[in-house]
C-alpha positions as CSV (number, residue, x, y, z in Angstrom):
1,M,31.5,30.1,-5.8
2,S,33.1,27.8,-8.3
3,R,32.9,28.3,-12.1
4,A,30.9,25.1,-12.4
5,V,28.2,26.4,-10.0
6,L,28.2,29.8,-11.8
7,A,28.0,28.0,-15.2
8,H,25.2,25.8,-13.9
9,G,23.4,28.8,-12.6
10,A,23.7,30.6,-15.9
11,V,22.3,27.6,-17.8
12,G,19.4,27.5,-15.3
13,V,18.7,31.2,-15.9
14,L,19.0,30.7,-19.7
15,L,16.5,27.8,-19.5
16,L,14.1,29.9,-17.5
17,I,14.4,32.8,-20.0
18,S,13.9,30.3,-22.9
19,A,10.9,28.8,-21.3
20,A,9.4,32.3,-20.6
21,V,9.9,33.3,-24.3
22,S,8.6,30.0,-25.5
23,R,5.5,30.4,-23.3
24,A,5.0,33.9,-24.6
25,D,5.3,32.7,-28.2
26,Q,2.8,29.9,-27.4
27,L,0.3,32.4,-25.9
28,Q,0.7,34.6,-29.0
29,D,0.2,31.5,-31.3
30,E,-2.9,30.4,-29.4
31,A,-4.4,33.9,-29.7
32,A,-3.8,33.8,-33.5
33,I,-5.4,30.3,-33.6
34,R,-8.5,31.6,-31.7
35,A,-8.7,34.6,-34.0
36,L,-8.7,32.3,-37.0
37,Q,-11.9,30.6,-35.8
38,V,-13.6,34.0,-35.7
39,R,-12.6,34.5,-39.3
40,Q,-13.7,31.0,-40.2
41,A,-17.2,31.6,-38.8
42,E,-17.4,35.0,-40.5
43,A,-16.4,33.6,-43.9
44,W,-18.9,30.7,-43.5
45,N,-21.7,33.0,-42.6
46,R,-21.1,35.2,-45.6
47,H,-21.0,31.9,-47.7
48,D,-17.7,33.1,-49.0
49,A,-16.0,29.9,-50.1
50,A,-12.8,31.7,-51.3
51,A,-12.3,33.5,-48.0
52,Y,-13.0,30.3,-46.1
53,A,-10.6,28.3,-48.2
54,K,-7.8,30.8,-47.8
55,L,-7.8,30.0,-44.0
56,F,-6.3,26.6,-44.9
57,T,-2.9,25.7,-46.4
58,N,-2.5,24.4,-49.9
59,D,-2.0,20.9,-48.5
60,A,-4.9,20.9,-46.0
61,D,-7.3,18.1,-45.5
62,V,-10.8,18.9,-44.3
63,V,-13.5,16.4,-43.3
64,N,-16.7,18.4,-42.9
65,V,-19.8,17.8,-40.8
66,V,-21.4,15.5,-43.3
67,G,-18.2,13.5,-43.8
68,W,-17.0,14.9,-47.1
69,W,-13.2,14.8,-47.4
70,W,-11.8,17.8,-49.2
71,K,-8.0,17.9,-50.0
72,G,-6.2,21.1,-50.6
73,Q,-7.2,24.8,-50.6
74,A,-8.4,24.7,-54.2
75,E,-10.7,21.7,-53.6
76,I,-12.0,23.2,-50.4
77,E,-13.0,26.3,-52.2
78,T,-14.6,24.5,-55.2
79,K,-16.5,22.0,-53.1
80,L,-17.6,24.5,-50.6
81,K,-18.9,26.9,-53.3
82,Q,-21.0,24.0,-54.6
83,A,-22.2,23.0,-51.2
84,F,-23.2,26.6,-50.4
85,S,-25.6,26.4,-53.4
86,F,-27.5,23.4,-52.0
87,V,-26.8,21.5,-48.8
88,F,-25.3,24.5,-46.9
89,A,-27.4,27.2,-48.6
90,E,-29.2,28.3,-45.4
91,S,-26.5,27.3,-42.9
92,T,-24.7,29.4,-40.4
93,L,-21.7,28.6,-38.2
94,T,-21.5,29.5,-34.5
95,I,-18.4,28.2,-32.8
96,T,-19.2,27.7,-29.1
97,E,-16.0,26.1,-27.7
98,V,-12.4,26.1,-28.9
99,S,-9.6,24.0,-27.5
100,V,-6.0,24.4,-28.5
101,K,-3.3,21.8,-27.6
102,F,0.3,22.2,-28.6
103,L,2.0,18.9,-29.6
104,S,5.3,20.8,-30.0
105,P,6.3,24.4,-30.3
106,D,5.5,24.2,-34.0
107,I,2.4,22.0,-34.1
108,A,-1.0,22.7,-32.5
109,V,-4.3,20.9,-32.7
110,R,-7.4,23.0,-32.6
111,T,-10.7,21.4,-32.0
112,C,-13.9,23.3,-31.9
113,H,-17.6,22.7,-31.3
114,G,-20.3,24.7,-32.8
115,R,-23.8,24.7,-34.1
């Protein structure tokens, strides 16, 4: 066998190993994202605005079910605390369906449906 064929074969094996590791990482990331939705529902159902807000990054944007747009972790906590005292006072969150789509190895979009 020539060195070129061996080198090509080694690159192919390396790509397969890389793809397998990448897929394993992606499965691990997806599991973490799905676990996050459980924590989200738990925090909501306790009406714990601080715990709920901590699930988001400091630069997060949230548009809620009534169309309010909250920007950043601090505003999410403040506005949600206020909302729990009136509009969401009796609310509960049950997430019934979660979809995770990876746009790149570092970016995923999670959509969920609930009631």
